[in-house]
N, CA, C and O atoms as a GROMACS GRO file, in nm:
protein
  372
    1MET      N    1  -1.378   1.899   1.199
    1MET     CA    2  -1.285   1.797   1.156
    1MET      C    3  -1.325   1.661   1.212
    1MET      O    4  -1.320   1.560   1.141
    2LYS      N    5  -1.364   1.659   1.340
    2LYS     CA    6  -1.401   1.535   1.405
    2LYS      C    7  -1.523   1.472   1.337
    2LYS      O    8  -1.530   1.350   1.321
    3GLN      N    9  -1.619   1.556   1.296
    3GLN     CA   10  -1.738   1.505   1.229
    3GLN      C   11  -1.703   1.452   1.090
    3GLN      O   12  -1.761   1.354   1.044
    4TRP      N   13  -1.609   1.518   1.024
    4TRP     CA   14  -1.568   1.472   0.891
    4TRP      C   15  -1.505   1.334   0.898
    4TRP      O   16  -1.537   1.247   0.816
    5ILE      N   17  -1.417   1.312   0.994
    5ILE     CA   18  -1.353   1.181   1.009
    5ILE      C   19  -1.457   1.075   1.046
    5ILE      O   20  -1.447   0.961   1.000
    6ALA      N   21  -1.555   1.111   1.127
    6ALA     CA   22  -1.659   1.015   1.164
    6ALA      C   23  -1.742   0.975   1.043
    6ALA      O   24  -1.798   0.865   1.040
    7GLY      N   25  -1.752   1.063   0.943
    7GLY     CA   26  -1.830   1.033   0.824
    7GLY      C   27  -1.756   0.952   0.719
    7GLY      O   28  -1.817   0.903   0.625
    8VAL      N   29  -1.625   0.938   0.735
    8VAL     CA   30  -1.545   0.864   0.638
    8VAL      C   31  -1.564   0.715   0.662
    8VAL      O   32  -1.563   0.668   0.776
    9GLU      N   33  -1.582   0.641   0.554
    9GLU     CA   34  -1.600   0.496   0.564
    9GLU      C   35  -1.475   0.434   0.627
    9GLU      O   36  -1.363   0.476   0.600
   10THR      N   37  -1.496   0.334   0.709
   10THR     CA   38  -1.387   0.270   0.784
   10THR      C   39  -1.281   0.212   0.691
   10THR      O   40  -1.161   0.226   0.716
   11ALA      N   41  -1.324   0.146   0.584
   11ALA     CA   42  -1.228   0.086   0.491
   11ALA      C   43  -1.144   0.193   0.423
   11ALA      O   44  -1.023   0.177   0.407
   12VAL      N   45  -1.207   0.302   0.384
   12VAL     CA   46  -1.134   0.411   0.318
   12VAL      C   47  -1.034   0.474   0.416
   12VAL      O   48  -0.922   0.506   0.378
   13LEU      N   49  -1.076   0.492   0.540
   13LEU     CA   50  -0.987   0.548   0.641
   13LEU      C   51  -0.867   0.457   0.665
   13LEU      O   52  -0.754   0.505   0.679
   14ALA      N   53  -0.890   0.326   0.669
   14ALA     CA   54  -0.780   0.231   0.689
   14ALA      C   55  -0.685   0.233   0.570
   14ALA      O   56  -0.563   0.231   0.588
   15MET      N   57  -0.740   0.237   0.448
   15MET     CA   58  -0.656   0.239   0.328
   15MET      C   59  -0.573   0.368   0.324
   15MET      O   60  -0.454   0.364   0.294
   16ALA      N   61  -0.636   0.480   0.353
   16ALA     CA   62  -0.565   0.608   0.351
   16ALA      C   63  -0.457   0.613   0.459
   16ALA      O   64  -0.349   0.667   0.436
   17THR      N   65  -0.487   0.557   0.575
   17THR     CA   66  -0.388   0.555   0.684
   17THR      C   67  -0.267   0.472   0.646
   17THR      O   68  -0.153   0.511   0.673
   18LEU      N   69  -0.290   0.358   0.582
   18LEU     CA   70  -0.178   0.275   0.536
   18LEU      C   71  -0.093   0.349   0.434
   18LEU      O   72   0.030   0.343   0.439
   19ARG      N   73  -0.158   0.419   0.342
   19ARG     CA   74  -0.084   0.495   0.240
   19ARG      C   75  -0.007   0.611   0.302
   19ARG      O   76   0.106   0.639   0.260
   20LEU      N   77  -0.065   0.678   0.401
   20LEU     CA   78   0.008   0.786   0.470
   20LEU      C   79   0.129   0.730   0.544
   20LEU      O   80   0.237   0.791   0.543
   21PHE      N   81   0.112   0.615   0.607
   21PHE     CA   82   0.223   0.549   0.675
   21PHE      C   83   0.333   0.513   0.576
   21PHE      O   84   0.451   0.535   0.602
   22SER      N   85   0.293   0.456   0.462
   22SER     CA   86   0.390   0.417   0.360
   22SER      C   87   0.464   0.538   0.305
   22SER      O   88   0.586   0.535   0.288
   23GLY      N   89   0.391   0.644   0.278
   23GLY     CA   90   0.455   0.766   0.228
   23GLY      C   91   0.550   0.826   0.329
   23GLY      O   92   0.656   0.877   0.293
   24SER      N   93   0.512   0.822   0.456
   24SER     CA   94   0.600   0.873   0.562
   24SER      C   95   0.728   0.791   0.570
   24SER      O   96   0.836   0.846   0.592
   25LEU      N   97   0.716   0.660   0.552
   25LEU     CA   98   0.837   0.576   0.552
   25LEU      C   99   0.927   0.610   0.433
   25LEU      O  100   1.049   0.610   0.446
   26GLU      N  101   0.866   0.638   0.318
   26GLU     CA  102   0.945   0.674   0.200
   26GLU      C  103   1.023   0.803   0.225
   26GLU      O  104   1.141   0.812   0.192
   27ILE      N  105   0.957   0.902   0.283
   27ILE     CA  106   1.023   1.030   0.312
   27ILE      C  107   1.133   1.009   0.416
   27ILE      O  108   1.243   1.064   0.402
   28LEU      N  109   1.104   0.932   0.519
   28LEU     CA  110   1.204   0.903   0.622
   28LEU      C  111   1.325   0.831   0.562
   28LEU      O  112   1.439   0.861   0.597
   29ALA      N  113   1.300   0.736   0.471
   29ALA     CA  114   1.410   0.664   0.406
   29ALA      C  115   1.496   0.759   0.323
   29ALA      O  116   1.618   0.748   0.322
   30ALA      N  117   1.432   0.853   0.253
   30ALA     CA  118   1.508   0.950   0.175
   30ALA      C  119   1.596   1.036   0.265
   30ALA      O  120   1.710   1.065   0.232
   31LEU      N  121   1.542   1.077   0.379
   31LEU     CA  122   1.621   1.157   0.473
   31LEU      C  123   1.737   1.076   0.532
   31LEU      O  124   1.846   1.129   0.552
   32ILE      N  125   1.714   0.949   0.559
   32ILE     CA  126   1.821   0.862   0.609
   32ILE      C  127   1.930   0.847   0.504
   32ILE      O  128   2.048   0.850   0.537
   33MET      N  129   1.890   0.830   0.377
   33MET     CA  130   1.989   0.821   0.269
   33MET      C  131   2.074   0.947   0.262
   33MET      O  132   2.196   0.940   0.247
   34LEU      N  133   2.008   1.062   0.272
   34LEU     CA  134   2.083   1.188   0.268
   34LEU      C  135   2.174   1.202   0.388
   34LEU      O  136   2.284   1.256   0.377
   35HIS      N  137   2.129   1.155   0.503
   35HIS     CA  138   2.210   1.164   0.625
   35HIS      C  139   2.338   1.080   0.614
   35HIS      O  140   2.446   1.128   0.647
   36PHE      N  141   2.326   0.957   0.567
   36PHE     CA  142   2.442   0.870   0.557
   36PHE      C  143   2.535   0.910   0.443
   36PHE      O  144   2.656   0.893   0.453
   37ASN      N  145   2.478   0.963   0.333
   37ASN     CA  146   2.557   1.011   0.220
   37ASN      C  147   2.654   0.904   0.168
   37ASN      O  148   2.770   0.932   0.136
   38ASP      N  149   2.605   0.780   0.161
   38ASP     CA  150   2.685   0.668   0.115
   38ASP      C  151   2.598   0.580   0.026
   38ASP      O  152   2.488   0.542   0.066
   39ALA      N  153   2.646   0.548  -0.093
   39ALA     CA  154   2.565   0.472  -0.189
   39ALA      C  155   2.532   0.333  -0.138
   39ALA      O  156   2.421   0.284  -0.161
   40LYS      N  157   2.625   0.268  -0.069
   40LYS     CA  158   2.599   0.133  -0.018
   40LYS      C  159   2.490   0.133   0.088
   40LYS      O  160   2.402   0.047   0.087
   41LYS      N  161   2.495   0.230   0.178
   41LYS     CA  162   2.393   0.239   0.282
   41LYS      C  163   2.259   0.281   0.222
   41LYS      O  164   2.154   0.234   0.265
   42ALA      N  165   2.263   0.368   0.123
   42ALA     CA  166   2.139   0.409   0.057
   42ALA      C  167   2.075   0.291  -0.016
   42ALA      O  168   1.953   0.278  -0.018
   43LEU      N  169   2.156   0.207  -0.074
   43LEU     CA  170   2.105   0.088  -0.142
   43LEU      C  171   2.042  -0.008  -0.041
   43LEU      O  172   1.941  -0.071  -0.072
   44ALA      N  173   2.101  -0.020   0.077
   44ALA     CA  174   2.044  -0.106   0.182
   44ALA      C  175   1.909  -0.053   0.229
   44ALA      O  176   1.815  -0.129   0.250
   45VAL      N  177   1.901   0.079   0.248
   45VAL     CA  178   1.773   0.140   0.288
   45VAL      C  179   1.669   0.119   0.179
   45VAL      O  180   1.553   0.088   0.209
   46ASN      N  181   1.708   0.135   0.054
   46ASN     CA  182   1.617   0.115  -0.058
   46ASN      C  183   1.571  -0.031  -0.064
   46ASN      O  184   1.456  -0.058  -0.099
   47GLY      N  185   1.658  -0.122  -0.032
   47GLY     CA  186   1.621  -0.263  -0.029
   47GLY      C  187   1.516  -0.293   0.077
   47GLY      O  188   1.427  -0.375   0.055
   48MET      N  189   1.526  -0.227   0.190
   48MET     CA  190   1.425  -0.245   0.294
   48MET      C  191   1.290  -0.190   0.248
   48MET      O  192   1.185  -0.246   0.282
   49LEU      N  193   1.292  -0.083   0.173
   49LEU     CA  194   1.168  -0.026   0.121
   49LEU      C  195   1.102  -0.117   0.019
   49LEU      O  196   0.980  -0.112   0.000
   50ALA      N  197   1.181  -0.201  -0.047
   50ALA     CA  198   1.126  -0.292  -0.146
   50ALA      C  199   1.028  -0.391  -0.082
   50ALA      O  200   0.943  -0.446  -0.152
   51PHE      N  201   1.039  -0.413   0.046
   51PHE     CA  202   0.946  -0.500   0.117
   51PHE      C  203   0.819  -0.424   0.156
   51PHE      O  204   0.709  -0.481   0.156
   52VAL      N  205   0.833  -0.297   0.190
   52VAL     CA  206   0.720  -0.218   0.240
   52VAL      C  207   0.618  -0.192   0.129
   52VAL      O  208   0.498  -0.204   0.152
   53GLY      N  209   0.664  -0.156   0.010
   53GLY     CA  210   0.573  -0.121  -0.100
   53GLY      C  211   0.472  -0.229  -0.135
   53GLY      O  212   0.352  -0.204  -0.132
   54PRO      N  213   0.518  -0.350  -0.168
   54PRO     CA  214   0.422  -0.456  -0.200
   54PRO      C  215   0.334  -0.496  -0.082
   54PRO      O  216   0.218  -0.533  -0.102
   55THR      N  217   0.387  -0.488   0.039
   55THR     CA  218   0.307  -0.521   0.156
   55THR      C  219   0.191  -0.424   0.172
   55THR      O  220   0.078  -0.466   0.198
   56VAL      N  221   0.219  -0.295   0.157
   56VAL     CA  222   0.113  -0.195   0.166
   56VAL      C  223   0.014  -0.213   0.052
   56VAL      O  224  -0.107  -0.199   0.072
   57LEU      N  225   0.063  -0.242  -0.068
   57LEU     CA  226  -0.026  -0.267  -0.182
   57LEU      C  227  -0.120  -0.383  -0.152
   57LEU      O  228  -0.241  -0.371  -0.176
   58ILE      N  229  -0.068  -0.494  -0.102
   58ILE     CA  230  -0.152  -0.610  -0.073
   58ILE      C  231  -0.254  -0.578   0.036
   58ILE      O  232  -0.371  -0.616   0.024
   59LEU      N  233  -0.211  -0.509   0.140
   59LEU     CA  234  -0.302  -0.477   0.249
   59LEU      C  235  -0.413  -0.382   0.205
   59LEU      O  236  -0.530  -0.404   0.237
   60THR      N  237  -0.378  -0.276   0.132
   60THR     CA  238  -0.480  -0.181   0.089
   60THR      C  239  -0.577  -0.244  -0.010
   60THR      O  240  -0.698  -0.220  -0.004
   61MET      N  241  -0.526  -0.325  -0.101
   61MET     CA  242  -0.614  -0.393  -0.196
   61MET      C  243  -0.705  -0.492  -0.124
   61MET      O  244  -0.822  -0.505  -0.159
   62SER      N  245  -0.653  -0.562  -0.025
   62SER     CA  246  -0.735  -0.657   0.050
   62SER      C  247  -0.847  -0.586   0.125
   62SER      O  248  -0.961  -0.632   0.124
   63ILE      N  249  -0.815  -0.476   0.188
   63ILE     CA  250  -0.917  -0.399   0.260
   63ILE      C  251  -1.024  -0.350   0.162
   63ILE      O  252  -1.144  -0.361   0.190
   64GLY      N  253  -0.981  -0.298   0.049
   64GLY     CA  254  -1.077  -0.248  -0.051
   64GLY      C  255  -1.164  -0.358  -0.108
   64GLY      O  256  -1.285  -0.340  -0.121
   65VAL      N  257  -1.105  -0.471  -0.142
   65VAL     CA  258  -1.181  -0.582  -0.199
   65VAL      C  259  -1.280  -0.638  -0.097
   65VAL      O  260  -1.394  -0.668  -0.131
   66LEU      N  261  -1.237  -0.652   0.027
   66LEU     CA  262  -1.327  -0.703   0.130
   66LEU      C  263  -1.444  -0.609   0.155
   66LEU      O  264  -1.554  -0.654   0.187
   67SER      N  265  -1.420  -0.479   0.141
   67SER     CA  266  -1.528  -0.384   0.168
   67SER      C  267  -1.632  -0.380   0.057
   67SER      O  268  -1.748  -0.346   0.082
   68VAL      N  269  -1.594  -0.415  -0.066
   68VAL     CA  270  -1.691  -0.411  -0.176
   68VAL      C  271  -1.728  -0.551  -0.226
   68VAL      O  272  -1.805  -0.563  -0.322
   69ALA      N  273  -1.677  -0.654  -0.163
   69ALA     CA  274  -1.700  -0.790  -0.212
   69ALA      C  275  -1.848  -0.828  -0.215
   69ALA      O  276  -1.891  -0.899  -0.306
   70ASN      N  277  -1.925  -0.783  -0.119
   70ASN     CA  278  -2.066  -0.821  -0.116
   70ASN      C  279  -2.148  -0.745  -0.220
   70ASN      O  280  -2.262  -0.783  -0.247
   71GLU      N  281  -2.093  -0.639  -0.281
   71GLU     CA  282  -2.163  -0.561  -0.381
   71GLU      C  283  -2.131  -0.606  -0.524
   71GLU      O  284  -2.196  -0.562  -0.618
   72LEU      N  285  -2.032  -0.692  -0.540
   72LEU     CA  286  -1.988  -0.733  -0.673
   72LEU      C  287  -2.040  -0.871  -0.708
   72LEU      O  288  -2.059  -0.957  -0.622
   73SER      N  289  -2.063  -0.892  -0.838
   73SER     CA  290  -2.098  -1.025  -0.885
   73SER      C  291  -1.972  -1.111  -0.882
   73SER      O  292  -1.861  -1.060  -0.872
   74PHE      N  293  -1.992  -1.242  -0.892
   74PHE     CA  294  -1.877  -1.332  -0.890
   74PHE      C  295  -1.786  -1.309  -1.009
   74PHE      O  296  -1.664  -1.322  -0.996
   75LEU      N  297  -1.842  -1.275  -1.125
   75LEU     CA  298  -1.760  -1.250  -1.244
   75LEU      C  299  -1.673  -1.126  -1.224
   75LEU      O  300  -1.554  -1.128  -1.255
   76LYS      N  301  -1.732  -1.019  -1.173
   76LYS     CA  302  -1.655  -0.897  -1.148
   76LYS      C  303  -1.549  -0.921  -1.040
   76LYS      O  304  -1.437  -0.871  -1.051
   77LEU      N  305  -1.584  -0.996  -0.938
   77LEU     CA  306  -1.488  -1.028  -0.833
   77LEU      C  307  -1.374  -1.113  -0.888
   77LEU      O  308  -1.259  -1.094  -0.848
   78PHE      N  309  -1.405  -1.205  -0.978
   78PHE     CA  310  -1.302  -1.288  -1.042
   78PHE      C  311  -1.204  -1.200  -1.121
   78PHE      O  312  -1.083  -1.216  -1.109
   79PHE      N  313  -1.258  -1.108  -1.201
   79PHE     CA  314  -1.171  -1.021  -1.280
   79PHE      C  315  -1.089  -0.927  -1.190
   79PHE      O  316  -0.976  -0.894  -1.224
   80LEU      N  317  -1.146  -0.885  -1.080
   80LEU     CA  318  -1.072  -0.801  -0.986
   80LEU      C  319  -0.956  -0.877  -0.926
   80LEU      O  320  -0.844  -0.825  -0.919
   81VAL      N  321  -0.981  -1.000  -0.883
   81VAL     CA  322  -0.874  -1.084  -0.826
   81VAL      C  323  -0.770  -1.116  -0.933
   81VAL      O  324  -0.650  -1.118  -0.905
   82LEU      N  325  -0.815  -1.140  -1.056
   82LEU     CA  326  -0.723  -1.166  -1.166
   82LEU      C  327  -0.632  -1.045  -1.191
   82LEU      O  328  -0.511  -1.061  -1.212
   83GLY      N  329  -0.688  -0.925  -1.189
   83GLY     CA  330  -0.608  -0.804  -1.207
   83GLY      C  331  -0.508  -0.783  -1.096
   83GLY      O  332  -0.393  -0.746  -1.121
   84ILE      N  333  -0.551  -0.806  -0.972
   84ILE     CA  334  -0.460  -0.793  -0.858
   84ILE      C  335  -0.349  -0.897  -0.869
   84ILE      O  336  -0.233  -0.868  -0.838
   85SER      N  337  -0.383  -1.016  -0.913
   85SER     CA  338  -0.282  -1.121  -0.930
   85SER      C  339  -0.179  -1.081  -1.035
   85SER      O  340  -0.059  -1.104  -1.017
   86CYS      N  341  -0.225  -1.020  -1.144
   86CYS     CA  342  -0.131  -0.974  -1.247
   86CYS      C  343  -0.036  -0.869  -1.192
   86CYS      O  344   0.083  -0.869  -1.224
   87ILE      N  345  -0.088  -0.778  -1.109
   87ILE     CA  346  -0.004  -0.675  -1.047
   87ILE      C  347   0.101  -0.741  -0.958
   87ILE      O  348   0.219  -0.706  -0.963
   88LEU      N  349   0.058  -0.836  -0.876
   88LEU     CA  350   0.150  -0.902  -0.784
   88LEU      C  351   0.254  -0.984  -0.858
   88LEU      O  352   0.370  -0.987  -0.817
   89ILE      N  353   0.215  -1.052  -0.965
   89ILE     CA  354   0.311  -1.127  -1.043
   89ILE      C  355   0.415  -1.033  -1.104
   89ILE      O  356   0.534  -1.064  -1.106
   90ALA      N  357   0.370  -0.918  -1.152
   90ALA     CA  358   0.463  -0.820  -1.210
   90ALA      C  359   0.558  -0.765  -1.105
   90ALA      O  360   0.674  -0.738  -1.135
   91VAL      N  361   0.511  -0.747  -0.984
   91VAL     CA  362   0.595  -0.693  -0.877
   91VAL      C  363   0.699  -0.794  -0.832
   91VAL      O  364   0.815  -0.758  -0.810
   92PHE      N  365   0.658  -0.918  -0.817
   92PHE     CA  366   0.747  -1.018  -0.758
   92PHE      C  367   0.830  -1.095  -0.858
   92PHE      O  368   0.919  -1.169  -0.816
   93LYS      N  369   0.807  -1.084  -0.986
   93LYS     CA  370   0.884  -1.158  -1.086
   93LYS      C  371   0.986  -1.068  -1.152
   93LYS      O  372   1.060  -1.113  -1.240
   0.00000   0.00000   0.00000
Protein backbone atom coordinates (compact mmCIF):
# COMPACT_ATOMS: atom_id res chain seq x y z
CA MET A 1 0.00 0.00 0.00
CA LYS A 2 2.81 2.38 0.92
CA GLN A 3 4.50 1.82 -2.45
CA TRP A 4 1.23 2.38 -4.29
CA ILE A 5 0.69 5.76 -2.62
CA ALA A 6 4.30 6.74 -3.36
CA GLY A 7 3.64 6.01 -7.05
CA VAL A 8 0.56 8.24 -7.24
CA GLU A 9 1.16 11.65 -8.77
CA THR A 10 1.12 14.44 -6.18
CA ALA A 11 -1.55 16.47 -7.97
CA VAL A 12 -3.85 13.45 -8.29
CA LEU A 13 -3.35 12.60 -4.62
CA ALA A 14 -4.19 16.18 -3.61
CA MET A 15 -7.30 16.23 -5.82
CA ALA A 16 -8.49 12.86 -4.50
CA THR A 17 -7.86 13.93 -0.90
CA LEU A 18 -9.94 17.08 -1.39
CA ARG A 19 -12.78 15.03 -2.88
CA LEU A 20 -12.64 12.51 -0.02
CA PHE A 21 -12.76 15.41 2.45
CA SER A 22 -15.71 16.94 0.61
CA GLY A 23 -17.57 13.64 0.50
CA SER A 24 -16.94 13.08 4.20
CA LEU A 25 -18.40 16.51 4.94
CA GLU A 26 -21.48 15.65 2.87
CA ILE A 27 -22.03 12.43 4.82
CA LEU A 28 -21.45 14.21 8.13
CA ALA A 29 -23.95 16.91 7.14
CA ALA A 30 -26.55 14.26 6.30
CA LEU A 31 -26.04 12.64 9.70
CA ILE A 32 -26.35 16.04 11.42
CA MET A 33 -29.61 16.67 9.55
CA LEU A 34 -30.96 13.32 10.68
CA HIS A 35 -29.85 14.00 14.25
CA PHE A 36 -31.61 17.37 14.50
CA ASN A 37 -34.72 16.12 12.66
CA ASP A 38 -35.79 19.70 11.94
CA ALA A 39 -36.30 21.19 8.48
CA LYS A 40 -35.02 24.64 9.47
CA LYS A 41 -31.80 23.27 10.92
CA ALA A 42 -31.37 20.93 7.96
CA LEU A 43 -31.74 23.89 5.62
CA ALA A 44 -29.05 25.77 7.57
CA VAL A 45 -26.67 22.80 7.33
CA ASN A 46 -27.41 22.53 3.60
CA GLY A 47 -26.66 26.23 3.22
CA MET A 48 -23.25 25.74 4.77
CA LEU A 49 -22.57 22.93 2.29
CA ALA A 50 -23.36 25.31 -0.56
CA PHE A 51 -20.06 27.03 0.21
CA VAL A 52 -18.01 23.82 0.41
CA GLY A 53 -18.98 22.39 -3.00
CA PRO A 54 -17.83 25.25 -5.23
CA THR A 55 -14.72 25.77 -3.10
CA VAL A 56 -13.65 22.16 -3.55
CA LEU A 57 -14.46 22.39 -7.27
CA ILE A 58 -12.27 25.48 -7.68
CA LEU A 59 -9.40 23.97 -5.69
CA THR A 60 -9.41 20.61 -7.48
CA MET A 61 -9.67 22.25 -10.91
CA SER A 62 -6.84 24.64 -10.03
CA ILE A 63 -4.58 21.80 -8.93
CA GLY A 64 -5.38 19.83 -12.08
CA VAL A 65 -4.88 22.77 -14.44
CA LEU A 66 -1.60 23.75 -12.79
CA SER A 67 -0.29 20.20 -13.07
CA VAL A 68 -0.97 19.94 -16.82
CA ALA A 69 -0.49 23.59 -17.81
CA ASN A 70 3.03 23.07 -19.13
CA GLU A 71 1.83 20.21 -21.39
CA LEU A 72 -0.99 22.16 -23.06
CA SER A 73 -0.88 24.65 -25.89
CA PHE A 74 -2.16 28.15 -25.21
CA LEU A 75 -5.30 27.46 -27.28
CA LYS A 76 -6.15 24.32 -25.31
CA LEU A 77 -5.41 26.12 -22.05
CA PHE A 78 -7.70 28.98 -23.14
CA PHE A 79 -10.57 26.58 -23.87
CA LEU A 80 -9.99 24.80 -20.57
CA VAL A 81 -10.17 28.08 -18.64
CA LEU A 82 -13.23 29.08 -20.69
CA GLY A 83 -14.97 25.81 -19.76
CA ILE A 84 -14.12 26.20 -16.08
CA SER A 85 -15.42 29.77 -16.22
CA CYS A 86 -18.71 28.55 -17.69
CA ILE A 87 -19.04 26.03 -14.85
CA LEU A 88 -18.35 28.70 -12.24
CA ILE A 89 -20.78 31.15 -13.82
CA ALA A 90 -23.46 28.45 -13.79
CA VAL A 91 -22.78 27.65 -10.14
CA PHE A 92 -22.76 31.22 -8.88
CA LYS A 93 -25.54 32.76 -11.01
